[in-house]
C-alpha positions, 0 to 999 in steps of 0.5 A: 865789393862796396865800401863799409864807409858808404852811407845806405841813405842819400843825403838831404839836398841842402836846398830842401833843408833850407826851404824846410828850415825857413818854413819852420824857422819863421813859424818858430819866430812867431811862436816865440814872439807870441810868448809874453816878453820874449821879444817885447810886447810888439812881437805878439802881433808879428803873425797878424802884421806878416799876413797883412804885409806878405799874404797873397790877396785876391783883392790886391791882385784884382787892383794890380790887374785893373790898374796895370800897376805892379808895385814890388811890395805886392808882387812879392806876395806871389811867393812870400805867402808860402812862408807864413802859416796860421799855426805851428801845426800847419807849418810843421806839416808843410815843412815835413812835406817839403822834406820828404817830397824835396828829398825824393825829388832831389834824388833825380833833379838838381838842386836848382830844378828842385827850387824852381819847382817849389817857387814856380809852383807857389807863384802859379798857385797864387796866380790860380787863387787870384784868377779863379777864386773871388774871396777876401780870404788871404792865401798863406802857407807852403802847400801850393809849393809842396803840391808842386813837388808832388807834381814832380814826384808824380811825373817821375813815377809816371816816367818809371811806370812807362819804362816798366810797361805798367799803367801810367795813370797809377802815378796820379794816385797820390794827387787823387787821394789828397784831393779826395781828402780835401773834398771830404774835409770840405763837406764835413767842415766847410770848403776852403778855396785854397785847394785851387792853389794846391792844384795849380801848384801840382799841375805847374810842378808836373809840367815844369818837370818835363823841362828840368828833369834830366832828359825829360824834354827829350823823352817827350819829344821822342814820344810825340815824334813816335805818334 
């Protein structure tokens, strides 16, 4: 008989809560700073200053590649951009995605693995943006990291469908739907190049999950041996 003291809900992994709080917390500081007199008049421009100092820039990335120089103040942009957003709505949506997907992935992955998926996804998303997109528009927002968590969730679903003997391509329905939504919005309101970073985050999250999912690499190795 199960104990009545056991919670029917799995606790939220602390690393997921920390990521979401960091995303929303930074945005809250920007919002408060924009209110006249709360932190002083200089606080009004904090968001713009943060974009200039911490957003990922394809131009700066090209300069580093061309000159073979990698100053820390610019290398950090590969990750720091993920914690800056254009508005409270964008930050809230990104935070909710990280919470929801991080919780689902965190029920299987270790906390270190969840953090690795988010961080690597954000970095790979920025690299994809820098290599494949030539635009002066800076990359900001946690969505490449969130899409990496979607990639990890897709991998878990892919494994589950395989165990049930069902069609594993169904696992990619979510990313297909999200990319389709972005395509529709692009056709209606103009395309934004940040979808390249989102897709890069998704692919890296899926691939990394093979190595960080408990037993994931063993399953892949056995599968390849049977072939």
